[in-house]
C-alpha positions in Angstrom: -12.9 97.0 -15.9 -16.0 94.9 -16.1 -15.3 92.0 -18.6 -18.9 91.9 -19.6 -18.1 94.7 -22.0 -15.6 92.6 -23.8 -17.1 90.7 -26.7 -16.6 86.9 -26.7 -14.2 87.0 -29.6 -11.9 89.2 -27.7 -12.0 87.1 -24.5 -11.3 84.1 -26.6 -8.1 85.7 -28.0 -7.1 86.7 -24.4 -7.6 83.2 -23.0 -5.8 81.4 -25.9 -2.1 81.9 -24.8 -2.5 80.3 -21.4 -4.5 77.4 -22.8 -2.2 76.8 -25.8 0.1 73.8 -25.8 3.2 74.5 -28.0 3.3 72.1 -30.9 7.0 71.3 -30.1 5.9 69.8 -26.8 2.8 68.1 -28.2 4.8 66.4 -31.0 7.9 65.5 -28.9 9.1 62.0 -29.8 11.5 61.5 -27.0 11.6 58.6 -24.5 10.7 61.0 -21.6 7.4 63.0 -21.7 7.9 66.8 -21.8 4.8 67.0 -19.7 6.2 64.9 -16.8 7.1 68.0 -14.9 4.0 70.1 -15.4 3.7 72.5 -12.5 0.2 74.1 -13.3 -3.0 73.4 -14.9 -4.0 75.3 -18.0 -7.7 75.0 -17.0 -7.2 77.3 -14.0 -8.1 80.4 -16.1 -11.5 78.9 -16.7 -12.3 78.9 -13.0 -12.4 82.8 -13.1 -16.1 83.0 -14.0 -18.8 81.1 -16.0 -18.3 83.3 -19.0 -14.6 82.6 -19.2 -15.4 78.9 -18.9 -17.9 79.0 -21.7 -15.7 80.9 -24.0 -12.5 79.1 -23.2 -13.6 75.6 -23.1 -13.2 75.0 -27.0 -9.6 76.2 -26.6 -9.0 74.0 -23.7 -10.1 70.9 -25.5 -8.3 71.8 -28.8 -5.2 69.9 -27.6 -5.7 67.0 -25.3 -2.8 65.5 -23.4 -3.5 62.2 -21.5 -0.5 60.8 -19.5 -2.1 59.4 -16.4 -5.0 57.3 -15.4 -6.5 60.2 -13.5 -6.5 62.3 -16.5 -7.9 59.6 -18.6 -10.8 59.2 -16.2 -11.5 62.9 -16.0 -11.7 63.1 -19.8 -14.0 60.0 -19.9 -16.3 61.7 -17.3 -16.3 65.1 -19.2 -17.1 63.6 -22.7 -19.6 61.2 -21.3 -21.6 64.1 -19.7 -20.8 66.6 -22.6 -20.2 64.6 -25.9 -20.3 67.7 -27.9 -17.0 68.7 -26.3 -15.3 66.0 -28.4 -15.8 67.9 -31.6 -13.4 70.6 -30.2 -10.4 68.2 -30.0 -8.0 68.6 -32.9 -4.8 67.3 -31.4 -4.8 64.2 -29.2 -1.7 62.8 -27.4 -2.0 59.5 -25.6 1.0 58.6 -23.6 -0.5 55.2 -22.7 -3.6 53.1 -23.7 -5.8 53.7 -20.7 -8.3 51.3 -22.2 -10.5 51.3 -19.2 -11.5 54.9 -19.8 -10.4 55.9 -23.3 -12.9 53.6 -24.9 -14.4 53.4 -28.4 -17.3 55.4 -27.1 -15.1 58.2 -26.0 -13.1 58.1 -29.2 -16.3 58.3 -31.2 -17.0 61.8 -29.9 -13.7 63.2 -31.4 -14.8 63.7 -34.9 -12.2 66.4 -35.9 -8.8 65.1 -34.9 -6.1 66.2 -37.3 -2.9 65.4 -35.2 -2.7 62.1 -33.4 0.3 61.3 -31.1 0.5 58.0 -29.2 2.9 55.3 -28.2 3.2 51.8 -29.4 5.2 50.7 -26.4 2.4 49.3 -24.4 1.7 46.7 -21.9 0.4 43.1 -22.6 -2.6 43.7 -20.4 -3.6 46.9 -22.2 -7.1 47.0 -23.8 -6.8 48.3 -27.4 -10.4 49.0 -28.1 -10.0 52.8 -27.9 -6.8 53.0 -29.9 -8.3 50.6 -32.5 -11.3 52.8 -32.8 -9.1 55.9 -33.1 -7.2 54.4 -36.1 -10.4 53.1 -37.7 -12.2 56.5 -37.4 -9.6 59.3 -37.3 -8.3 60.8 -40.6 -5.4 62.7 -39.1 -2.9 64.7 -41.2 -0.2 64.0 -38.9 0.7 60.7 -36.9 3.5 60.9 -34.3 4.8 57.9 -32.4 6.5 58.8 -29.1 7.9 57.4 -25.8 9.9 54.4 -27.3 10.5 51.7 -24.7 12.3 48.5 -25.8 11.1 46.5 -22.8 7.5 46.5 -24.0 7.5 44.1 -26.9 4.5 41.8 -26.7 1.4 40.5 -28.6 -0.6 43.7 -28.0 2.4 45.8 -29.3 2.5 43.7 -32.5 -1.3 43.9 -33.0 -1.2 47.8 -32.6 1.6 48.1 -35.2 -0.4 45.9 -37.6 -3.5 48.2 -37.0 -1.2 51.2 -37.6 0.1 49.7 -40.8 -3.4 49.2 -42.1 -4.4 52.6 -41.3 -1.4 54.1 -43.1 -2.0 51.9 -46.1 -5.5 53.1 -46.5 -5.2 56.8 -45.6 -5.8 59.5 -48.1 -5.1 62.4 -45.8 -1.9 61.5 -43.9 0.7 64.1 -44.7 3.3 63.7 -41.9 4.5 60.6 -40.0 7.2 60.6 -37.2 8.8 57.7 -35.7 9.8 57.9 -31.9 13.1 59.3 -31.0 15.4 56.5 -29.8 17.6 58.1 -27.3 20.3 55.6 -26.4 18.2 52.6 -27.2 19.5 51.8 -30.7 17.4 50.8 -33.6 13.5 50.5 -33.7 13.3 46.9 -32.6 9.5 47.1 -32.9 9.7 47.6 -36.6 12.6 45.3 -37.5 10.3 42.6 -38.6 7.4 44.9 -39.7 8.4 45.6 -43.3 4.8 46.1 -44.1 4.8 49.5 -42.2 7.8 50.6 -44.5 5.8 49.5 -47.6 2.7 51.3 -46.4 4.6 54.6 -45.9 6.1 54.3 -49.3 2.8 53.7 -51.0 0.8 56.3 -49.1 -0.2 58.8 -51.9 -0.9 61.7 -49.5 2.3 61.3 -47.3 4.6 64.3 -47.7 7.1 64.1 -44.8 8.6 61.3 -42.8 10.7 62.0 -39.8 13.1 59.5 -38.1 16.5 58.8 -36.9 19.1 57.5 -39.4 19.2 54.0 -38.0 15.5 53.5 -39.1 15.4 49.7 -39.5 19.0 48.6 -38.9 22.4 49.6 -37.8 23.4 48.9 -41.4 23.6 52.3 -43.2 22.5 50.8 -46.5 19.2 49.5 -45.0 18.3 53.0 -43.9 19.5 54.3 -47.3 17.3 51.9 -49.2 14.3 52.9 -47.0 14.9 56.6 -47.7 15.4 56.1 -51.4 12.1 54.1 -51.7 10.3 56.9 -49.8 11.7 59.7 -52.1 11.6 57.9 -55.4 7.8 57.1 -55.1 6.7 60.7 -54.8 8.6 63.7 -56.2 7.5 66.2 -53.6 8.1 63.9 -50.5 10.9 64.7 -48.1 12.7 62.9 -45.2 13.9 64.5 -42.0 16.6 62.6 -40.2 17.4 63.4 -36.7 21.0 62.7 -36.2 20.8 62.6 -32.5 24.2 62.6 -30.6 24.3 62.2 -26.8 27.4 64.4 -26.5 28.8 67.3 -28.5 32.3 65.7 -28.5 30.8 63.1 -30.9 29.9 65.8 -33.5 32.8 64.7 -35.7 31.3 61.2 -36.0 27.9 62.7 -36.7 29.2 64.8 -39.6 31.1 61.8 -41.0 27.9 59.7 -41.0 26.0 62.4 -42.6 28.6 62.9 -45.4 28.8 59.2 -46.1 25.0 58.9 -46.0 24.4 61.7 -48.5 27.3 60.5 -50.7 25.4 57.1 -51.1 22.1 58.7 -52.3 21.2 58.6 -56.0 21.6 62.0 -57.8 18.7 64.4 -57.2 17.4 62.9 -54.0 19.8 64.7 -51.6 18.0 68.0 -51.7 14.9 66.4 -50.2 16.7 64.9 -47.2 16.9 67.3 -44.3 19.4 66.6 -41.5 18.6 67.8 -38.0 20.9 67.8 -35.0 20.0 67.4 -31.4 19.8 71.2 -30.9 17.0 71.4 -33.5 19.2 72.9 -36.3 18.3 71.8 -39.7 20.4 71.8 -43.0 19.5 70.4 -46.4 21.5 67.3 -47.2 22.6 68.9 -50.4 24.6 71.4 -48.4 26.6 69.0 -46.5 30.2 69.5 -47.6 31.8 66.7 -49.6 35.0 65.7 -47.7 36.2 63.7 -50.6 37.5 66.9 -52.4 39.0 70.1 -51.3 37.6 73.4 -52.6 40.1 75.5 -54.5 41.4 78.5 -52.4 41.3 81.5 -54.5 43.9 83.5 -52.4 46.0 81.4 -50.0 47.5 84.5 -48.6 44.2 86.0 -47.5 44.0 87.3 -43.9 40.5 87.9 -42.6 40.0 91.5 -41.2 43.3 92.5 -42.5 42.5 96.2 -42.3 41.6 96.0 -38.6 44.1 96.4 -35.7 45.5 93.1 -34.1 43.6 93.9 -31.0 40.3 94.1 -32.8 41.1 91.0 -34.7 42.1 89.1 -31.5 38.8 90.3 -29.8 36.6 89.2 -32.8 38.3 85.7 -33.0 37.9 85.3 -29.2 34.1 86.1 -29.6 33.8 83.6 -32.4 35.7 80.9 -30.5 33.6 81.5 -27.4 30.3 81.3 -29.3 31.2 78.4 -31.7 33.3 76.2 -29.3 32.3 76.8 -25.8 29.5 74.7 -24.3 27.2 77.2 -22.5 26.5 75.4 -19.2 23.3 76.6 -17.6 24.8 76.0 -14.2 28.3 75.7 -12.6 29.9 72.5 -13.3 30.4 70.0 -10.4 33.9 69.5 -8.9 35.9 67.2 -11.2 36.6 63.6 -10.1 40.2 63.6 -11.6 40.5 59.8 -11.8 37.6 59.6 -14.3 39.3 62.1 -16.7 42.0 61.6 -19.2 45.5 62.2 -18.0 47.6 64.9 -19.6 48.2 68.7 -19.6 44.6 69.7 -19.7 44.4 72.7 -17.6 40.9 74.0 -18.7 37.5 72.6 -18.2 37.1 70.2 -21.2 33.4 69.7 -20.5 32.9 73.3 -21.6 35.5 73.4 -24.4 36.4 70.3 -26.4 40.1 69.5 -25.8 40.8 68.2 -29.3 39.3 71.4 -30.9 41.3 73.5 -28.5 44.5 71.8 -29.4 43.8 72.1 -33.2 43.0 75.9 -32.9 46.0 76.7 -30.8 48.2 75.2 -33.5 46.7 77.2 -36.4 48.4 80.4 -35.9 49.9 82.8 -33.3 46.8 85.0 -33.7 44.5 82.1 -33.0 46.6 81.2 -29.9 46.3 84.8 -28.6 42.6 84.8 -29.1 41.8 81.4 -27.7 43.9 81.4 -24.5 41.6 84.0 -22.8 38.6 81.9 -23.8 40.0 78.8 -22.3 41.1 80.7 -19.1 37.5 81.3 -18.2 37.2 77.9 -16.8 40.2 76.4 -15.2 40.7 72.9 -13.8 44.0 72.2 -12.2 44.7 68.6 -10.9 48.5 68.4 -10.5 51.8 70.4 -10.4 52.2 70.2 -14.1 48.8 71.9 -15.0 49.4 74.4 -12.2 52.8 75.4 -13.6 51.3 75.6 -17.1 48.5 78.1 -15.9 51.0 80.0 -13.7 53.3 80.3 -16.7 50.6 81.6 -18.9 49.6 84.2 -16.2 53.2 85.4 -16.0 54.0 85.5 -19.8 50.9 86.2 -21.6 51.4 89.8 -23.0 48.1 90.6 -24.6 46.1 91.0 -21.5 46.1 90.0 -17.9 44.6 86.5 -17.9 43.6 86.6 -14.3 40.6 88.8 -15.0 39.1 86.3 -17.5 38.8 83.3 -15.0 35.1 82.7 -14.1 35.2 79.2 -12.6 38.2 77.6 -10.8 38.5 74.0 -9.9 41.7 72.9 -8.0 41.9 69.3 -7.0 44.6 67.9 -4.6 45.3 65.1 -7.0 49.0 64.4 -6.2 49.6 66.1 -2.9 51.5 68.9 -4.7 49.7 71.9 -3.4 50.9 73.8 -0.4 50.1 77.4 0.0 52.3 77.8 3.1 55.9 76.8 2.9 56.3 76.7 6.5 53.7 73.9 7.1 55.6 70.7 7.9 54.7 67.6 5.8 54.7 64.5 7.9 57.8 62.5 7.6 56.0 59.4 6.4 54.7 61.3 3.3 56.7 62.2 0.1 58.4 65.6 0.6 57.1 68.0 -2.0 58.4 71.4 -3.2 55.6 73.8 -2.2 53.8 75.6 -5.0 53.1 79.3 -4.7 49.4 79.0 -4.7 48.8 82.2 -2.8 50.6 84.3 -5.5 48.6 82.4 -8.2 45.2 83.1 -6.6 46.1 86.8 -6.0 46.1 87.4 -9.8 42.5 86.1 -10.2 40.0 88.8 -9.6 36.7 87.8 -11.1 36.1 84.2 -10.1 32.5 83.4 -9.6 32.6 79.7 -8.9 35.5 78.0 -7.0 35.9 74.3 -6.1 38.9 73.4 -3.9 39.3 69.5 -3.4 41.5 68.3 -0.5 43.3 71.5 0.0 44.9 72.6 3.3 43.2 75.3 5.4 45.9 77.8 4.6 44.2 78.3 1.2 41.2 79.9 2.9 42.9 83.2 3.5 44.1 83.4 -0.1 40.5 83.8 -1.5 40.4 87.5 -0.7 41.6 88.6 -4.1 38.3 87.4 -5.7 36.1 87.2 -2.6 33.9 90.0 -3.6 33.1 88.4 -7.1 32.7 84.9 -5.6 29.2 83.4 -5.8 29.7 79.7 -5.3 32.5 78.0 -3.1 33.0 74.4 -2.6 35.6 73.2 -0.2 35.9 69.4 0.0 38.4 66.9 1.4 39.1 63.2 0.4 40.1 60.5 2.9 43.8 60.6 2.2 43.8 64.4 3.0 43.2 63.5 6.5 46.8 62.5 7.1 47.6 66.2 7.5 45.1 66.5 10.4 48.0 66.8 12.9 49.1 70.2 11.4 45.5 71.5 11.6 45.3 71.8 15.4 45.0 75.7 15.4 41.4 76.9 14.9 40.7 79.1 11.9 38.7 82.2 12.4 35.7 82.8 10.1 37.3 86.2 9.4 39.2 84.5 6.5 36.0 84.7 4.6 35.3 88.2 5.4 35.7 89.3 1.7 33.1 86.8 0.6 30.3 89.2 1.0 28.5 88.3 -2.3 28.8 84.5 -1.8 25.4 82.7 -2.3 26.3 79.1 -2.1 28.8 77.4 0.3 29.7 73.7 0.3 32.0 72.4 3.1 33.4 68.9 3.6 36.7 68.9 5.7 36.0 67.2 9.1 39.4 67.9 10.7 39.4 71.6 10.3 38.5 73.5 13.5 36.9 76.9 13.5 36.7 79.9 15.8 34.2 82.7 16.0 35.3 85.7 13.9 35.2 89.3 14.8 32.8 90.0 12.1 29.2 88.8 12.7 28.2 89.7 9.2 30.3 87.0 7.4 28.4 85.5 4.4 25.7 88.3 4.4 24.5 87.1 1.0 24.5 83.3 1.6 21.4 81.5 0.4 22.5 77.8 0.2 24.6 76.0 2.8 25.8 72.4 2.0 27.6 70.5 4.8 29.1 67.0 4.7 31.8 66.0 7.2 32.7 68.9 9.4 34.0 69.5 12.9 31.4 70.6 15.5 33.2 74.0 15.8 32.0 74.8 12.2 28.4 75.0 13.2 29.2 76.6 16.6 31.1 79.4 14.9 28.6 79.9 12.1 25.7 80.1 14.5 27.0 83.5 15.7 26.8 84.9 12.1 23.6 86.6 11.1 23.1 84.9 7.7 19.9 86.8 6.9 19.4 85.3 3.5 19.9 81.6 4.1 17.1 79.6 2.5 18.3 76.2 1.8 20.4 73.9 4.2 21.8 70.6 3.1 23.4 68.5 5.9 24.9 65.0 5.7 26.1 64.8 9.3 24.1 64.1 12.5 21.7 66.9 13.7 23.3 66.9 17.0 26.3 68.9 15.7 24.0 71.5 14.2 21.4 72.0 17.0 22.6 75.3 17.9 23.0 76.5 14.4 19.4 75.3 13.5 17.9 77.1 16.4 19.6 80.2 15.4 19.0 80.2 11.7 16.0 77.8 11.2 13.5 80.7 11.0 14.6 81.7 7.5 15.0 78.2 6.0 12.5 77.1 3.3 14.3 74.0 2.1 16.1 71.2 4.1 17.9 68.3 2.6 19.0 65.8 5.1 19.6 62.3 6.3 18.8 60.5 9.5 18.5 62.3 12.9 15.9 64.9 12.3 12.7 64.9 14.5 9.8 67.1 15.3 12.0 69.6 17.3 14.0 70.1 14.1 10.8 71.0 12.1 9.6 73.2 15.0 12.8 75.2 14.6 12.0 75.8 10.9 8.5 77.3 10.8 8.9 78.5 7.1 10.0 75.2 5.7 8.4 74.3 2.4 10.6 71.5 1.0 12.0 68.5 2.8 14.5 66.5 0.7 15.5 63.2 2.2 18.4 61.1 1.3 18.1 57.3 1.0 19.3 56.5 4.5 15.9 57.8 5.9 13.4 55.1 7.1 9.7 55.6 6.6 9.1 55.5 10.3 10.7 58.9 10.5 7.4 60.3 9.3 5.4 58.9 12.1 3.5 61.8 13.8 5.7 64.3 12.0 3.8 67.6 11.8 4.4 70.9 10.0 1.8 73.6 8.9 3.7 74.8 5.8 5.5 71.9 4.3 4.4 71.7 0.7 6.8 69.4 -0.9 8.5 66.0 0.1 11.3 64.6 -2.1 12.4 60.9 -1.6 15.4 59.2 -3.1 14.9 55.4 -2.4 15.9 53.0 -5.1 13.0 51.8 -7.4 14.7 48.6 -8.8 13.9 46.3 -5.9 10.8 45.4 -4.1 12.1 46.0 -0.6 12.7 49.6 -1.5 9.3 50.0 -3.1 7.7 48.8 0.1 9.2 52.0 1.7 7.1 54.1 -0.6 4.0 52.2 0.2 4.7 52.5 4.0 5.3 56.2 3.6 2.1 56.7 1.7 0.1 55.0 4.5 1.7 57.2 7.1 1.4 60.7 5.4 -1.8 62.5 6.2 -3.3 66.0 5.7 -3.9 66.2 9.4 -0.3 66.4 10.1 0.9 67.9 6.9 -2.1 70.1 5.8 -0.1 72.1 3.1 1.6 69.0 1.5 1.1 69.2 -2.3 3.8 67.0 -3.8 5.7 63.8 -3.0 8.6 63.6 -5.5 10.4 60.3 -6.5 14.0 61.1 -7.2 14.8 57.8 -9.0 13.6 58.2 -12.6 13.0 54.6 -13.4 9.7 52.9 -14.5 8.1 52.0 -11.2 4.4 51.8 -12.2 2.8 48.3 -12.3 2.1 46.5 -15.6 -1.6 46.9 -15.0 -2.9 50.2 -13.7 
């Protein structure tokens, strides 16, 4: 339909959603910008036609985010040519000073700014004319400080804070003020000696809301308490939002204890105006925080919840409650556990998903809670020794409410103490401790719905025992540690790929056992759904055998060994690959075998010279993982930048730096 028939007002409403910047992102106060990983430009919709550009331009300029020198330069050019665009700006977020481009002249065009977000963590060489002009001219309703960085404490930083203090002191329209979120950095060191700002906030007659973390000016709870009390007592309709940020859910008990003590210290009548907000964004009025000093009277100590329901229904309801309230919903399968980094004991479930102390407490409440919680814990098993194996096996054999094997979704078995041996007829070398073999085959046969499985340092005999849950398996990791190699002598017979015949839904395979030899299986359609293959230390026969398989859906290939072992495999399957993650050894012939390659992810062993004369028509993304802390590593980035060219890589759009440290110079 011809858009000329639409009125401007309707087109404006149609264009607003793609041009809208969510306020939660604009007002983010964290130490890392939420705009750091932007994948598209909102202005793309304005390129459709001149009418869309005319109607959509006001919405585009309504929220301005500047986080790079290039963006600052583009804004300076736009407002210099069209200063009338400045009156469209209502929200301005500056993630740096950019004094060379964001000058007082540019700021002067923005006459209607109501929300101002910026950082006071600046460099000593920054020019403050633009920011100073903004604080002199703007009359915002909201001021939001963001991107806290303790390393940037200098004369310019102190001058900016004094200017901010003066603005707050004289403001008649400021309604909301937010401090930056600290993350792991501790207290706001930049404000420790700036008591004038605290006084200015208290005496600002229009200020309605202050948002901060509890350790506002000091680690001492009383200092924060006094600051909050001063803010609330000065103005009766003012409120304080305290973000009780905790880096790990297992510290929630400490957070709750802090909240209870903090509220207890407040004078009567002030608690309802303090809002406590956790790291998930959930808020609760401080007045509703339970007082742990007294225990509420129980009207009926013999009350049984859902007493009219059947035991089966009650167990199902409690299981759902425990799963929702106690289980950490991981967005992706957890990594294989490094058992030496985790606490010792009889922990047979994944305690990164369900807090072990919470689980222990709930299991001891009642028999009904025990029956409801065990299936929840069985969803994610981590077995690291014979004791935890026997515990899980005993539960499988004795649990009478339901078959526990059907609940297991992720399985992590680590060869932590050389206990596991799925074949009793395999001889243990005489120089190793003789162990009683565990019946791992019978154990695995009872698991029917495993989706993610990690096996660390297991003998090859285990492979054939995966058939019971092979059809449900989506991710499989088989890894081996150095000490597992002492069994290499008993692995002389090649293993057919037919042992994986049941894994027809497997999407990701990771393999790291260099002493296991493979033979071509009778089924060429092994791993028909495989999309990701990760290879570390393997015998050459692994690639030779796998090259015979069809692997029609393989898209990502990660290889940590030399390419010579994988030459045949790459020639056979390179046509479908879109992502390659690798180390040294690749060359032009490698890329020629992968005509559809879009992403090249290189580990830190790769030298910049590897890019010399490297050509590919479709490569869009290059990911580098060199360190960024030392100069010699930064030189690699400079050399790489000088080598890369659009002539050899015409489709290249992105070069990603894997290390997330500050690498930009102090002067831009």
